[in-house]
N, C-alpha and C positions, 0 to 999 in steps of 0.2 A: 553361463548356466552347462557344461560339462559336454558341449557340443560337437563339441570337435569328431567323434569320428561321424554322428551324422553327416559333418561339410566335405569327409574323406570321402568320395563320392562318385560315383557318373564317371564317364558317362556308360550309357549303356550298347556296347557295341562287342564285335565278336575280342578271341580271341589271345592274347600278347606274344603265341608262340609267333602266328604271321611274323613279326619282325626276325623270328630265330630262320621262317621260314624262306624273307626275303634279300637275309645277310649271305641265306648257303648257293641261291640261285644267279646271287650278284645284285640287287633287287635296294631299292634303296631303303631302308631299314627312318620308320618311322620317331621320329625325333617324342615322342609319349609315348604310352606302350594305354592299350585299350582292354575293354572286358570291365566286365559288370562290377562294381565300385571299386571301379578303378578311381586313382584322385585327376579330377583337372589339373591343367596344366597350373594356375590359377593358386593353386590351392599353397602351391612355395612361394606366392608374392604376399602371403599372408589374406585372400583374399576366402572368401562364401559365400557360393550362388544356390540360391534355393527361388529362383522365381521360371520355374522349369513350363509352366503354364504360358507364358507369356513363349519365354523362346526356350529352342534346348539347344545346348552346344551343339556342332555338327562333326556324325561316327568319321574315326579314321579313313574307314573301308569308303566315307560316297566323299568327301580329300578325295586321294587316292585315280577313285572312278574317274571326277570327268576333268580331272587336273588333261586328257590326255584333248577331248573338245575348248580345249579352254587354247590348244595350239594345235597339232599336225593333225585331229581333226574337224576342222571347217566345214564343211560341205554343211548344205545344205537338204533336209534328208527328200525332198521333191526334186531332186537333182538326180536323171537317170546313171551320170558321168559316174567315174571311177571314188570322184571324193564326197558327192554327197550317198555312194550306200551304204561306209561302214556310221557317218548318222541316220540312216534309215534303218538302220538293225540297232542301232542303240535300243532309238527310240520303242522301236517292235521287242525289246528284249525288257527295257523298263512297263511297257504296259505291261505285259505276264507278268513282272512281278508283282503288279499294282494288285493286278485282280486276282492276283493268287494271295495276298493279302486281305482285298476284299471280300476273298471267296465268289468275285462273280468271271463272266465271261473277258474277257478281252475285248469285244464287241463295246461293254459296254463300260466303261475306264475314259476320259476327256479330263485331257489338260487342260490345265488351266491358270492364269497367271498368277492367281493365293484366292484364298479363304472367302475376301467380299467380291472378288466376281465368280467364284465355281457358286456363291448363296444367290445370287443375285439372277446370276441365268436359273440356278434354280424354282427362280423365283417369278420372274418377271417373262422366261421362256414358259412353266408352265398352268399363269395364270396367261397367259396367250393359247397356247396351247385345251384351256377351262376355257373359255370365251367362245370359242366352236362349239361346243360341246352343248352350251344355253342358248332361252328363249331370243330373239334378238332384241335388242333394249335391256338386256340383264348389266346389272354389273357383277364380276367376276365377287368371291365373299372368298378372307382367307383370315385361317382359325391359325394364332401362333402366341406363347408360351409367353408368360409374359418374365422372364426370366431370359429369350436370348442374347443373344450374344446383336449388338447396334451394327453387323454387315448383314443380319438379319429386321431386327425393328424398324432400321431408319429409311430404307429398301419399304416395306410395306408402310410406316408413314409415308414418307414423298410419294409414295403412288397414290395408300388415301389421301394422300390432301391433294391431287392437280384427276383428282376423279376419275382412280383408274380402279381401282381394289375399295371394295370394304373390307377391312382387317376386326378380328374379335379377338382377343388378349385372355388368353384362361390364367389364370390364379394362378400359385402355387402352395399346399401347404406350408406346413412348421420348418422341415424338411427340407424343402428343393422340388418339390412331386408331383405333379403331372398326375390330376387324377380322372385314366380314360374317360368316367362316366365325365366333366365333368365338360371336354372336346364335345363328348356325343351332344349330350344337350347344349351345342351352340350351333352346332350341324345347323346349315339350308340346304331352299333351297339351292338355291345360288354358287353356295360351299365349293372352289374347287380345285383349292388345298390349303395340304395339314402343316404346319413346318415347327417343329420339338426336336433339340438339341437333342443332342445323343446321353451327352453327360454336359452337368457344367464350369467353367471354367473360376469359380472361387470356393463355392464350397463342397461342389464334383460328387455330387447330386446323379446318381444312374437314370434316367428315360426309361421303363419301358416302353421301347416300341412299337412292339408289337404288340400290346394290346392296346396304343392309343390307336395302329392304327386301323386294326377290327374293328374298336366301338366306334372312329369317325365311321367307314365305309357299308357297316350295315344303319346306320343315323340317315345314314344318306340315303340307303337303298329304301331306308324304307319312308320317306317321304318321295321316292315315283321321282316322274317328269323326266325331264330330256337331264342328261350332265351323271344320271344317279350311277353307272358305273366307272364314268371317271376321275372320280376324286382319286388324286393323289396325294404320295405324302413325301417330305418331306424332312433329311436332318442331319441337322450338320453336327457333324462327328469329329472335331477341326484339334479337341481333347481327349479322344479316345483315343486315337489310333497310336499305340505304340505302349498302353499301359493296359487295354484291356482288349480281348478280342470286337473284333469290328465287322459284323457283318449284312449286309444289309438286306442281300434277299433271308434270313431267318427272324428281319423284324421287320419283314414285308413288307421297308419302304421303297418305294418305284428314283426313287432321290440321296442322293447324300453325299456329305460336303468333308474330305478330307484336306489338310497340309501340314507340305512337307518341312516348316521350321519348324513343329510339335512334335517330331520328333526323330532326328539325326539331320533333314537333309537340310538346306540351305532358306531362306528366307526368301521367295520372289515365287512358287511352284505347288499348284495344291492339285486335285482330283476331282471330279464329279463324274458320283457313278450315279446313269443316266438304263432302267432297267430298257432289259430287252420290250422292245415292243413299240415304249412311251415314244412316238415323233417330233422331241421337242426342237422346237424352232433355235436356229441359233440366235446364239446373243450379239459376236461382232459379227458383221455383218462383209462377202472379202473372197477370200482364194479357201477353195473347198479338204483344209485340214482338218482335221477331226472329222474323217468322213464328214467333211459338213458341214460340226456343229457349233467347231467356233476360229474361224477366220485367225488366223496371222499364222508365223513361220514360227515352227517353233523349236521355242527354248533349248538345244539337245543337251547340254551340261547339266540346264536344270531338273533335263528328267530322268537325266539318265543318277542326278544323286536322286532323285523321291522312288524310283524306281532300288537304284541300291539301298536308301535308306529301308524302303519295304522288306526288302532280303534280309536284311538284320531281323526286324523285327518279327521276319518271319520263323525266321530259325532260334531266336530264340528272349520269345517275347515271355512266358511265364519261368524261368529266371530273372528278364525287369522286370515284372510284376513284384515278386517276390519280394527283390530288393527293394520298389518305392515302399510295399509295407511294411517289412522291416526299420528302413529310416522312418519313416512315419511313424510309427509306435514309439521311437527309441526319439523323438522328437515330441512328439505328444508326451510321456514318461519324466521328459528333460521338463519339460515347459511345467508340469504340474508342479512337481519335487520343484521347482528355483520359486516361482508366484504359488504357491498351493492349488488345492486341487479345487474349492471354493473361492475362489477367482476366475475360473481358467475356466471357457467356457463353448466345447467345440458346435462347429455349424456346420446347419446339415446330419447328412448322416450318423448314427453313431459312430464310432473307429471297429466296435465290434464288426460289424458287418460287412455283409461278404462281396465282392469288387463285382459283383451284380447289380448293386446296392450306390455302389460310390468307388470313384477311383483308390484306387492305391495310392497315387500321390498324392497324393494332397490335404492338407488339412490346412483351414480353415481358425480359430480359433477370436474370441474375446478376451480380455485381460482384467476385468471391476476397475476402473481408477485407471486407466489408462487408454489411453486418447492415440488411433491409430497415426493419424499423423509424427506425432513426438514419438514415439514406439519406430519406427519407420525413421526418420531422422536421425535418433542413434546407432537402429543398426546400419547405417549408412554409410555414416564417419564413421564403423568397427568392421567398414570394407562386408556388409553382407548384407546381398542382394534380397531381399520379397519383398511384396506387392501388403497393400491391401483389398480386400471386397470394396466396392463402389459403393 
């Protein structure tokens, strides 16, 4: 299909001139260069990676930044001695980097072990907080979209099965978009939480979280009664960071999940934005880490990795998004030319939609007469990594 130019891209990272600086200072030169559009090392092995929504390669800057914390800088951040100080400072720096990325205060960033933990904390702790605002004996009600990641939907279903909450799933339109009016119509006097993903990992649809939040809050206030002002809004933004701007405050979200391995950091690190003033109870009990909101000794290397990746995105997001968009357009054009436009269906918003409507890197297509499983098997045999929608 002539897609070699599409495959020969990534990772989204900073200038290869860093190698020259490393050489001049006597430092270690990277084994491979970095920069928007630079081939990943596996290209030379005849492999192509097209599954970035599953996980992203680790940025070279991230690998460099975490190395000391796997070796000489092993101190516990909670220790007051000279071994703890570098780790404590590194965690503080990373928190500031993530806060800059999310456009929030450093005290609003809570580090977690993964996106599932962050989502679970938002849901379980959010519901626990909301229950306090309801009349005694009331069952908290939660609204979510029908296309939430299983990190959200399975948690909600399990809690509903245990009698801990009631959940309403709001459907989406043909492009995967949630109608704010449908969310408002689902609001009850017991609704304490609305959770809608910011962008979809399969078709790339971006939701208007600000409109959804506004509609839900207005509907809850109109019902009055206990908890009328206590409604929380959570968004799982795992797929958004590194592709489009993601500022929870601008969306009027109270809680937001970001996940490191989706934008250049390793697996095993995430963060939950908790709006200042939301007294979210801790999900994990024990020590007083994360200002008492998440117990457990901080995973310093992973936190440093998240902060470093956030710094790369802060510096380079416009170039990253433009490059992703160009790759997506090129791939679509090649598929249309190879199969014929009449056999190709684009799922989700049209490619002509702006980056406020769809992720710039995500292309979901249906090919008339071709089964997804068979296509993926052929691609895998050809050393091309891709995924099919659920």
